[in-house]
PyMOL Python script that loads the backbone (N, CA, C, O; Angstrom):
from pymol import cmd

cmd.read_pdbstr("""\
ATOM      1  N   MET A   1      -2.248  10.924   6.174  1.00  0.00           N
ATOM      2  CA  MET A   1      -1.098  10.145   6.579  1.00  0.00           C
ATOM      3  C   MET A   1      -0.030  10.225   5.503  1.00  0.00           C
ATOM      4  O   MET A   1      -0.326  10.158   4.310  1.00  0.00           O
ATOM      5  N   ILE A   2       1.203  10.367   5.933  1.00  0.00           N
ATOM      6  CA  ILE A   2       2.314  10.340   4.991  1.00  0.00           C
ATOM      7  C   ILE A   2       2.735   8.904   4.753  1.00  0.00           C
ATOM      8  O   ILE A   2       2.231   7.986   5.401  1.00  0.00           O
ATOM      9  N   PHE A   3       3.653   8.712   3.831  1.00  0.00           N
ATOM     10  CA  PHE A   3       4.134   7.362   3.533  1.00  0.00           C
ATOM     11  C   PHE A   3       4.737   6.749   4.781  1.00  0.00           C
ATOM     12  O   PHE A   3       5.517   7.409   5.467  1.00  0.00           O
ATOM     13  N   PRO A   4       4.396   5.500   5.097  1.00  0.00           N
ATOM     14  CA  PRO A   4       4.845   4.858   6.339  1.00  0.00           C
ATOM     15  C   PRO A   4       6.326   4.455   6.297  1.00  0.00           C
ATOM     16  O   PRO A   4       6.646   3.275   6.152  1.00  0.00           O
ATOM     17  N   LEU A   5       7.226   5.438   6.424  1.00  0.00           N
ATOM     18  CA  LEU A   5       8.656   5.170   6.326  1.00  0.00           C
ATOM     19  C   LEU A   5       9.169   4.270   7.439  1.00  0.00           C
ATOM     20  O   LEU A   5      10.020   3.413   7.201  1.00  0.00           O
ATOM     21  N   GLU A   6       8.664   4.453   8.639  1.00  0.00           N
ATOM     22  CA  GLU A   6       9.101   3.617   9.762  1.00  0.00           C
ATOM     23  C   GLU A   6       8.874   2.132   9.464  1.00  0.00           C
ATOM     24  O   GLU A   6       9.760   1.304   9.677  1.00  0.00           O
ATOM     25  N   GLU A   7       7.684   1.809   8.973  1.00  0.00           N
ATOM     26  CA  GLU A   7       7.367   0.420   8.647  1.00  0.00           C
ATOM     27  C   GLU A   7       8.224  -0.086   7.489  1.00  0.00           C
ATOM     28  O   GLU A   7       8.633  -1.246   7.467  1.00  0.00           O
ATOM     29  N   LEU A   8       8.489   0.797   6.531  1.00  0.00           N
ATOM     30  CA  LEU A   8       9.315   0.426   5.389  1.00  0.00           C
ATOM     31  C   LEU A   8      10.741   0.109   5.826  1.00  0.00           C
ATOM     32  O   LEU A   8      11.338  -0.855   5.348  1.00  0.00           O
ATOM     33  N   ILE A   9      11.282   0.909   6.721  1.00  0.00           N
ATOM     34  CA  ILE A   9      12.637   0.686   7.228  1.00  0.00           C
ATOM     35  C   ILE A   9      12.708  -0.613   8.016  1.00  0.00           C
ATOM     36  O   ILE A   9      13.681  -1.357   7.894  1.00  0.00           O
ATOM     37  N   GLU A  10      11.701  -0.891   8.815  1.00  0.00           N
ATOM     38  CA  GLU A  10      11.703  -2.081   9.665  1.00  0.00           C
ATOM     39  C   GLU A  10      11.314  -3.352   8.918  1.00  0.00           C
ATOM     40  O   GLU A  10      11.454  -4.451   9.454  1.00  0.00           O
ATOM     41  N   HIS A  11      10.831  -3.214   7.696  1.00  0.00           N
ATOM     42  CA  HIS A  11      10.396  -4.373   6.905  1.00  0.00           C
ATOM     43  C   HIS A  11      11.603  -5.232   6.550  1.00  0.00           C
ATOM     44  O   HIS A  11      12.573  -4.736   5.977  1.00  0.00           O
ATOM     45  N   ASP A  12      11.546  -6.509   6.885  1.00  0.00           N
ATOM     46  CA  ASP A  12      12.687  -7.374   6.605  1.00  0.00           C
ATOM     47  C   ASP A  12      12.419  -8.338   5.455  1.00  0.00           C
ATOM     48  O   ASP A  12      13.200  -9.261   5.222  1.00  0.00           O
ATOM     49  N   GLY A  13      11.327  -8.131   4.740  1.00  0.00           N
ATOM     50  CA  GLY A  13      10.998  -8.986   3.602  1.00  0.00           C
ATOM     51  C   GLY A  13      11.582  -8.446   2.309  1.00  0.00           C
ATOM     52  O   GLY A  13      12.425  -7.549   2.318  1.00  0.00           O
ATOM     53  N   ASN A  14      11.133  -8.992   1.221  1.00  0.00           N
ATOM     54  CA  ASN A  14      11.596  -8.623  -0.104  1.00  0.00           C
ATOM     55  C   ASN A  14      11.018  -7.264  -0.492  1.00  0.00           C
ATOM     56  O   ASN A  14       9.799  -7.111  -0.579  1.00  0.00           O
ATOM     57  N   MET A  15      11.882  -6.282  -0.726  1.00  0.00           N
ATOM     58  CA  MET A  15      11.434  -4.927  -1.067  1.00  0.00           C
ATOM     59  C   MET A  15      10.745  -4.885  -2.436  1.00  0.00           C
ATOM     60  O   MET A  15       9.818  -4.100  -2.639  1.00  0.00           O
ATOM     61  N   TYR A  16      11.190  -5.717  -3.365  1.00  0.00           N
ATOM     62  CA  TYR A  16      10.560  -5.757  -4.680  1.00  0.00           C
ATOM     63  C   TYR A  16       9.108  -6.204  -4.550  1.00  0.00           C
ATOM     64  O   TYR A  16       8.223  -5.629  -5.184  1.00  0.00           O
ATOM     65  N   GLU A  17       8.859  -7.219  -3.740  1.00  0.00           N
ATOM     66  CA  GLU A  17       7.498  -7.711  -3.542  1.00  0.00           C
ATOM     67  C   GLU A  17       6.605  -6.639  -2.935  1.00  0.00           C
ATOM     68  O   GLU A  17       5.482  -6.430  -3.393  1.00  0.00           O
ATOM     69  N   ILE A  18       7.099  -5.962  -1.908  1.00  0.00           N
ATOM     70  CA  ILE A  18       6.287  -4.953  -1.221  1.00  0.00           C
ATOM     71  C   ILE A  18       6.015  -3.767  -2.155  1.00  0.00           C
ATOM     72  O   ILE A  18       4.939  -3.170  -2.104  1.00  0.00           O
ATOM     73  N   THR A  19       6.988  -3.429  -3.007  1.00  0.00           N
ATOM     74  CA  THR A  19       6.800  -2.348  -3.975  1.00  0.00           C
ATOM     75  C   THR A  19       5.751  -2.722  -5.010  1.00  0.00           C
ATOM     76  O   THR A  19       4.884  -1.915  -5.344  1.00  0.00           O
ATOM     77  N   CYS A  20       5.832  -3.939  -5.513  1.00  0.00           N
ATOM     78  CA  CYS A  20       4.837  -4.409  -6.488  1.00  0.00           C
ATOM     79  C   CYS A  20       3.446  -4.465  -5.877  1.00  0.00           C
ATOM     80  O   CYS A  20       2.463  -4.092  -6.518  1.00  0.00           O
ATOM     81  N   ALA A  21       3.364  -4.931  -4.633  1.00  0.00           N
ATOM     82  CA  ALA A  21       2.068  -5.017  -3.957  1.00  0.00           C
ATOM     83  C   ALA A  21       1.464  -3.629  -3.747  1.00  0.00           C
ATOM     84  O   ALA A  21       0.267  -3.434  -3.959  1.00  0.00           O
ATOM     85  N   ALA A  22       2.289  -2.667  -3.330  1.00  0.00           N
ATOM     86  CA  ALA A  22       1.793  -1.301  -3.110  1.00  0.00           C
ATOM     87  C   ALA A  22       1.367  -0.666  -4.433  1.00  0.00           C
ATOM     88  O   ALA A  22       0.364   0.045  -4.490  1.00  0.00           O
ATOM     89  N   SER A  23       2.122  -0.923  -5.482  1.00  0.00           N
ATOM     90  CA  SER A  23       1.779  -0.382  -6.795  1.00  0.00           C
ATOM     91  C   SER A  23       0.450  -0.952  -7.287  1.00  0.00           C
ATOM     92  O   SER A  23      -0.413  -0.216  -7.765  1.00  0.00           O
ATOM     93  N   ARG A  24       0.300  -2.243  -7.167  1.00  0.00           N
ATOM     94  CA  ARG A  24      -0.941  -2.902  -7.612  1.00  0.00           C
ATOM     95  C   ARG A  24      -2.135  -2.439  -6.770  1.00  0.00           C
ATOM     96  O   ARG A  24      -3.210  -2.174  -7.309  1.00  0.00           O
ATOM     97  N   ARG A  25      -1.948  -2.343  -5.463  1.00  0.00           N
ATOM     98  CA  ARG A  25      -3.030  -1.899  -4.584  1.00  0.00           C
ATOM     99  C   ARG A  25      -3.405  -0.452  -4.875  1.00  0.00           C
ATOM    100  O   ARG A  25      -4.583  -0.099  -4.826  1.00  0.00           O
ATOM    101  N   SER A  26      -2.421   0.385  -5.176  1.00  0.00           N
ATOM    102  CA  SER A  26      -2.696   1.780  -5.533  1.00  0.00           C
ATOM    103  C   SER A  26      -3.582   1.848  -6.769  1.00  0.00           C
ATOM    104  O   SER A  26      -4.534   2.626  -6.829  1.00  0.00           O
ATOM    105  N   PHE A  27      -3.253   1.024  -7.746  1.00  0.00           N
ATOM    106  CA  PHE A  27      -4.060   0.966  -8.966  1.00  0.00           C
ATOM    107  C   PHE A  27      -5.489   0.534  -8.650  1.00  0.00           C
ATOM    108  O   PHE A  27      -6.447   1.130  -9.143  1.00  0.00           O
ATOM    109  N   GLN A  28      -5.628  -0.501  -7.829  1.00  0.00           N
ATOM    110  CA  GLN A  28      -6.961  -0.986  -7.463  1.00  0.00           C
ATOM    111  C   GLN A  28      -7.772   0.111  -6.770  1.00  0.00           C
ATOM    112  O   GLN A  28      -8.937   0.331  -7.102  1.00  0.00           O
ATOM    113  N   LEU A  29      -7.155   0.790  -5.813  1.00  0.00           N
ATOM    114  CA  LEU A  29      -7.853   1.841  -5.069  1.00  0.00           C
ATOM    115  C   LEU A  29      -8.305   2.968  -5.999  1.00  0.00           C
ATOM    116  O   LEU A  29      -9.427   3.461  -5.886  1.00  0.00           O
ATOM    117  N   SER A  30      -7.429   3.371  -6.911  1.00  0.00           N
ATOM    118  CA  SER A  30      -7.788   4.472  -7.809  1.00  0.00           C
ATOM    119  C   SER A  30      -8.886   4.060  -8.791  1.00  0.00           C
ATOM    120  O   SER A  30      -9.757   4.864  -9.124  1.00  0.00           O
ATOM    121  N   MET A  31      -8.847   2.819  -9.251  1.00  0.00           N
ATOM    122  CA  MET A  31      -9.886   2.357 -10.175  1.00  0.00           C
ATOM    123  C   MET A  31     -11.236   2.212  -9.472  1.00  0.00           C
ATOM    124  O   MET A  31     -12.281   2.447 -10.078  1.00  0.00           O
ATOM    125  N   LEU A  32     -11.212   1.830  -8.209  1.00  0.00           N
ATOM    126  CA  LEU A  32     -12.457   1.689  -7.453  1.00  0.00           C
ATOM    127  C   LEU A  32     -12.977   3.018  -6.923  1.00  0.00           C
ATOM    128  O   LEU A  32     -14.107   3.114  -6.446  1.00  0.00           O
ATOM    129  N   ARG A  33     -12.124   4.051  -7.016  1.00  0.00           N
ATOM    130  CA  ARG A  33     -12.448   5.368  -6.452  1.00  0.00           C
ATOM    131  C   ARG A  33     -12.851   5.233  -4.978  1.00  0.00           C
ATOM    132  O   ARG A  33     -13.871   5.759  -4.532  1.00  0.00           O
ATOM    133  N   ASP A  34     -12.022   4.521  -4.264  1.00  0.00           N
ATOM    134  CA  ASP A  34     -12.260   4.247  -2.852  1.00  0.00           C
ATOM    135  C   ASP A  34     -12.382   5.556  -2.062  1.00  0.00           C
ATOM    136  O   ASP A  34     -11.523   6.428  -2.196  1.00  0.00           O
ATOM    137  N   PRO A  35     -13.420   5.712  -1.250  1.00  0.00           N
ATOM    138  CA  PRO A  35     -13.595   6.946  -0.472  1.00  0.00           C
ATOM    139  C   PRO A  35     -12.475   7.183   0.545  1.00  0.00           C
ATOM    140  O   PRO A  35     -12.281   8.307   1.008  1.00  0.00           O
ATOM    141  N   GLU A  36     -11.752   6.137   0.885  1.00  0.00           N
ATOM    142  CA  GLU A  36     -10.640   6.276   1.829  1.00  0.00           C
ATOM    143  C   GLU A  36      -9.518   7.136   1.242  1.00  0.00           C
ATOM    144  O   GLU A  36      -8.707   7.688   1.985  1.00  0.00           O
ATOM    145  N   ILE A  37      -9.470   7.248  -0.081  1.00  0.00           N
ATOM    146  CA  ILE A  37      -8.454   8.078  -0.729  1.00  0.00           C
ATOM    147  C   ILE A  37      -8.626   9.535  -0.312  1.00  0.00           C
ATOM    148  O   ILE A  37      -7.646  10.208   0.006  1.00  0.00           O
ATOM    149  N   GLU A  38      -9.856  10.022  -0.312  1.00  0.00           N
ATOM    150  CA  GLU A  38     -10.116  11.407   0.086  1.00  0.00           C
ATOM    151  C   GLU A  38      -9.776  11.629   1.556  1.00  0.00           C
ATOM    152  O   GLU A  38      -9.298  12.702   1.923  1.00  0.00           O
ATOM    153  N   GLU A  39     -10.017  10.636   2.392  1.00  0.00           N
ATOM    154  CA  GLU A  39      -9.677  10.742   3.809  1.00  0.00           C
ATOM    155  C   GLU A  39      -8.167  10.804   4.002  1.00  0.00           C
ATOM    156  O   GLU A  39      -7.689  11.266   5.038  1.00  0.00           O
ATOM    157  N   ASN A  40      -7.418  10.340   3.008  1.00  0.00           N
ATOM    158  CA  ASN A  40      -5.953  10.327   3.057  1.00  0.00           C
ATOM    159  C   ASN A  40      -5.379  11.446   2.183  1.00  0.00           C
ATOM    160  O   ASN A  40      -4.261  11.332   1.681  1.00  0.00           O
ATOM    161  N   ASP A  41      -6.138  12.514   2.005  1.00  0.00           N
ATOM    162  CA  ASP A  41      -5.726  13.682   1.217  1.00  0.00           C
ATOM    163  C   ASP A  41      -5.334  13.337  -0.209  1.00  0.00           C
ATOM    164  O   ASP A  41      -4.473  13.997  -0.789  1.00  0.00           O
ATOM    165  N   GLY A  42      -5.952  12.316  -0.780  1.00  0.00           N
ATOM    166  CA  GLY A  42      -5.692  11.942  -2.161  1.00  0.00           C
ATOM    167  C   GLY A  42      -4.396  11.191  -2.388  1.00  0.00           C
ATOM    168  O   GLY A  42      -4.003  10.975  -3.535  1.00  0.00           O
ATOM    169  N   LYS A  43      -3.732  10.794  -1.333  1.00  0.00           N
ATOM    170  CA  LYS A  43      -2.446  10.093  -1.444  1.00  0.00           C
ATOM    171  C   LYS A  43      -2.681   8.594  -1.539  1.00  0.00           C
ATOM    172  O   LYS A  43      -2.773   7.900  -0.527  1.00  0.00           O
ATOM    173  N   VAL A  44      -2.777   8.110  -2.760  1.00  0.00           N
ATOM    174  CA  VAL A  44      -3.144   6.720  -3.017  1.00  0.00           C
ATOM    175  C   VAL A  44      -2.030   5.757  -2.636  1.00  0.00           C
ATOM    176  O   VAL A  44      -2.294   4.721  -2.025  1.00  0.00           O
ATOM    177  N   VAL A  45      -0.787   6.080  -2.984  1.00  0.00           N
ATOM    178  CA  VAL A  45       0.329   5.169  -2.720  1.00  0.00           C
ATOM    179  C   VAL A  45       0.563   5.010  -1.223  1.00  0.00           C
ATOM    180  O   VAL A  45       0.796   3.896  -0.754  1.00  0.00           O
ATOM    181  N   SER A  46       0.506   6.093  -0.469  1.00  0.00           N
ATOM    182  CA  SER A  46       0.710   5.974   0.972  1.00  0.00           C
ATOM    183  C   SER A  46      -0.431   5.202   1.626  1.00  0.00           C
ATOM    184  O   SER A  46      -0.207   4.469   2.590  1.00  0.00           O
ATOM    185  N   LEU A  47      -1.645   5.356   1.117  1.00  0.00           N
ATOM    186  CA  LEU A  47      -2.781   4.589   1.619  1.00  0.00           C
ATOM    187  C   LEU A  47      -2.572   3.103   1.349  1.00  0.00           C
ATOM    188  O   LEU A  47      -2.792   2.272   2.230  1.00  0.00           O
ATOM    189  N   ALA A  48      -2.148   2.773   0.138  1.00  0.00           N
ATOM    190  CA  ALA A  48      -1.905   1.373  -0.220  1.00  0.00           C
ATOM    191  C   ALA A  48      -0.792   0.783   0.644  1.00  0.00           C
ATOM    192  O   ALA A  48      -0.915  -0.342   1.130  1.00  0.00           O
ATOM    193  N   ALA A  49       0.282   1.527   0.837  1.00  0.00           N
ATOM    194  CA  ALA A  49       1.397   1.045   1.665  1.00  0.00           C
ATOM    195  C   ALA A  49       0.943   0.822   3.108  1.00  0.00           C
ATOM    196  O   ALA A  49       1.302  -0.177   3.730  1.00  0.00           O
ATOM    197  N   ARG A  50       0.151   1.760   3.635  1.00  0.00           N
ATOM    198  CA  ARG A  50      -0.348   1.601   5.007  1.00  0.00           C
ATOM    199  C   ARG A  50      -1.202   0.350   5.127  1.00  0.00           C
ATOM    200  O   ARG A  50      -1.083  -0.391   6.103  1.00  0.00           O
ATOM    201  N   GLN A  51      -2.062   0.107   4.146  1.00  0.00           N
ATOM    202  CA  GLN A  51      -2.910  -1.076   4.169  1.00  0.00           C
ATOM    203  C   GLN A  51      -2.084  -2.359   4.152  1.00  0.00           C
ATOM    204  O   GLN A  51      -2.437  -3.339   4.808  1.00  0.00           O
ATOM    205  N   ILE A  52      -1.006  -2.349   3.416  1.00  0.00           N
ATOM    206  CA  ILE A  52      -0.140  -3.532   3.348  1.00  0.00           C
ATOM    207  C   ILE A  52       0.627  -3.725   4.646  1.00  0.00           C
ATOM    208  O   ILE A  52       0.660  -4.831   5.187  1.00  0.00           O
ATOM    209  N   PHE A  53       1.244  -2.664   5.152  1.00  0.00           N
ATOM    210  CA  PHE A  53       2.054  -2.782   6.368  1.00  0.00           C
ATOM    211  C   PHE A  53       1.234  -3.072   7.617  1.00  0.00           C
ATOM    212  O   PHE A  53       1.726  -3.718   8.542  1.00  0.00           O
ATOM    213  N   THR A  54      -0.008  -2.604   7.657  1.00  0.00           N
ATOM    214  CA  THR A  54      -0.862  -2.889   8.812  1.00  0.00           C
ATOM    215  C   THR A  54      -1.641  -4.187   8.627  1.00  0.00           C
ATOM    216  O   THR A  54      -2.447  -4.572   9.474  1.00  0.00           O
ATOM    217  N   GLN A  55      -1.385  -4.854   7.504  1.00  0.00           N
ATOM    218  CA  GLN A  55      -2.022  -6.119   7.157  1.00  0.00           C
ATOM    219  C   GLN A  55      -3.542  -6.004   7.071  1.00  0.00           C
ATOM    220  O   GLN A  55      -4.273  -6.956   7.345  1.00  0.00           O
ATOM    221  N   GLU A  56      -3.996  -4.812   6.682  1.00  0.00           N
ATOM    222  CA  GLU A  56      -5.417  -4.605   6.409  1.00  0.00           C
ATOM    223  C   GLU A  56      -5.806  -5.399   5.162  1.00  0.00           C
ATOM    224  O   GLU A  56      -6.933  -5.880   5.035  1.00  0.00           O
ATOM    225  N   ILE A  57      -4.850  -5.522   4.253  1.00  0.00           N
ATOM    226  CA  ILE A  57      -5.026  -6.384   3.090  1.00  0.00           C
ATOM    227  C   ILE A  57      -3.840  -7.338   3.029  1.00  0.00           C
ATOM    228  O   ILE A  57      -2.792  -7.078   3.620  1.00  0.00           O
ATOM    229  N   GLU A  58      -4.007  -8.415   2.329  1.00  0.00           N
ATOM    230  CA  GLU A  58      -2.933  -9.388   2.166  1.00  0.00           C
ATOM    231  C   GLU A  58      -2.565  -9.458   0.691  1.00  0.00           C
ATOM    232  O   GLU A  58      -3.393  -9.184  -0.179  1.00  0.00           O
ATOM    233  N   PHE A  59      -1.343  -9.819   0.420  1.00  0.00           N
ATOM    234  CA  PHE A  59      -0.924 -10.001  -0.961  1.00  0.00           C
ATOM    235  C   PHE A  59      -0.140 -11.315  -1.054  1.00  0.00           C
ATOM    236  O   PHE A  59       0.396 -11.822  -0.069  1.00  0.00           O
ATOM    237  N   ARG A  60      -0.100 -11.836  -2.271  1.00  0.00           N
ATOM    238  CA  ARG A  60       0.681 -13.042  -2.510  1.00  0.00           C
ATOM    239  C   ARG A  60       1.242 -12.960  -3.914  1.00  0.00           C
ATOM    240  O   ARG A  60       0.684 -12.297  -4.788  1.00  0.00           O
ATOM    241  N   ILE A  61       2.336 -13.635  -4.112  1.00  0.00           N
ATOM    242  CA  ILE A  61       2.980 -13.672  -5.407  1.00  0.00           C
ATOM    243  C   ILE A  61       2.487 -14.920  -6.135  1.00  0.00           C
ATOM    244  O   ILE A  61       2.600 -16.039  -5.636  1.00  0.00           O
ATOM    245  N   GLU A  62       1.944 -14.699  -7.318  1.00  0.00           N
ATOM    246  CA  GLU A  62       1.469 -15.833  -8.108  1.00  0.00           C
ATOM    247  C   GLU A  62       2.626 -16.400  -8.905  1.00  0.00           C
ATOM    248  O   GLU A  62       3.445 -15.663  -9.454  1.00  0.00           O
ATOM    249  N   GLU A  63       2.678 -17.692  -8.958  1.00  0.00           N
ATOM    250  CA  GLU A  63       3.760 -18.350  -9.694  1.00  0.00           C
ATOM    251  C   GLU A  63       3.302 -18.794 -11.048  1.00  0.00           C
ATOM    252  O   GLU A  63       4.084 -19.368 -11.806  1.00  0.00           O
TER     253      GLU A  63
END
""", "prot")
cmd.dss("prot")
cmd.show_as("cartoon", "prot")
cmd.util.cbc("prot")
cmd.orient("prot")
């Protein structure tokens, strides 16, 4: 899967938050060596973004 541009364009929330969430999730996936990375041709950031946009995972901003 390529980076989910359609979902990114249609996203009406805070872009900084979604970028931080995708970055953090990418780090988590790479550290865990998640097998889903190989299924996504090694594209960690696009996998993380897809998980966020499809609400497979949730994120929150800590205050």
